[in-house]
C-alpha positions in Angstrom: -30.5 -27.1 -25.5 -32.4 -24.8 -23.2 -30.8 -26.3 -20.1 -27.4 -25.8 -21.7 -28.1 -22.1 -22.3 -29.3 -21.6 -18.7 -26.2 -23.4 -17.4 -23.9 -21.1 -19.5 -25.7 -18.0 -18.3 -25.4 -19.2 -14.7 -21.6 -19.8 -15.2 -21.2 -16.4 -16.7 -23.0 -14.9 -13.7 -20.7 -16.6 -11.3 -17.7 -15.5 -13.2 -18.9 -11.9 -13.1 -19.5 -12.1 -9.3 -16.0 -13.5 -8.7 -14.4 -10.8 -10.7 -16.2 -8.2 -8.7 -14.9 -9.7 -5.5 -11.3 -9.6 -6.8 -11.5 -5.8 -7.5 -12.6 -5.1 -3.9 -9.7 -7.1 -2.4 -6.4 -5.7 -1.0 -2.7 -6.1 -1.5 0.2 -5.8 0.9 3.1 -3.5 0.1 6.3 -2.6 1.9 8.5 0.5 2.0 11.9 0.9 3.5 11.9 4.2 5.5 14.8 6.6 4.8 16.4 9.2 7.1 14.6 12.1 5.6 13.7 11.4 1.9 10.3 9.9 2.3 7.8 11.9 0.1 5.0 12.1 2.7 7.1 14.2 5.0 7.6 17.0 2.4 4.6 19.1 3.5 4.7 18.0 7.2 6.1 20.8 9.4 6.4 19.2 12.9 9.8 18.0 13.9 8.4 15.5 16.6 6.1 12.8 15.4 3.5 11.7 18.0 2.3 8.1 18.0 -0.4 7.6 15.4 0.6 10.6 13.4 2.9 8.5 11.1 0.0 6.4 10.0 -2.2 9.5 9.4 0.5 11.2 7.3 1.1 8.1 5.1 -2.7 7.6 4.7 -3.2 11.3 3.6 -0.3 11.0 1.2 -1.7 7.8 -0.4 -5.2 9.3 -0.6 -3.8 12.3 -2.4 -2.3 9.8 -4.9 -5.8 8.1 -5.3 -5.0 5.1 -3.2 -7.1 3.9 -0.3 -5.1 2.4 2.6 -6.8 -0.3 4.7 -4.1 -1.0 7.3 -0.6 0.3 8.4 2.1 -1.4 10.5 5.8 -0.7 11.0 8.5 -3.1 12.1 12.3 -3.1 12.3 14.5 -5.1 9.9 18.2 -5.0 10.7 19.0 -6.3 7.2 17.6 -3.2 5.7 19.3 -0.7 8.0 22.2 1.3 6.6 24.9 2.8 8.8 24.9 6.3 7.4 23.2 9.6 8.2 22.3 10.8 4.7 18.7 11.4 3.8 18.5 8.5 1.4 19.9 6.0 3.8 17.5 3.3 5.1 16.8 3.4 8.8 15.7 -0.2 9.1 12.1 0.7 9.8 9.8 -1.0 7.2 6.3 0.2 6.6 3.7 -2.5 5.8 0.6 -1.0 4.2 -2.5 -2.8 2.9 -4.1 -1.0 0.1 -7.1 -1.5 -2.2 -6.1 -3.9 -5.0 -5.5 -2.6 -8.5 -2.9 -0.1 -7.4 0.3 -2.1 -8.1 1.7 0.2 -10.7 1.0 3.4 -8.6 2.5 1.8 -5.5 5.7 0.7 -7.3 6.0 4.2 -8.7 5.9 5.6 -5.2 8.7 3.3 -4.0 6.7 0.5 -2.4 7.4 -3.2 -3.2 5.6 -6.5 -2.6 
């Protein structure tokens, strides 16, 4: 009986460790860039965006929303691009951000998808 009790405690300890590892993981999200309706540009005053600034602006925006960003990449997807010039039209540029896991609801609320 004593061995069984020790085995159960050991199993619970392993379960606790694995649940901690899951909370420190990360999730990938995507966002389809628009012509001028992306929320992170609202307080940005420069008209020309230097390389590396885009990542910094998105990182700051997500931090202000309480989300830690681990990585940032952009790529072009012609299937997303819309041939219009309105602010809400998609440019075809897709942002790929890796954020700390546990933020799915917040990221979806901000317009990101998985």
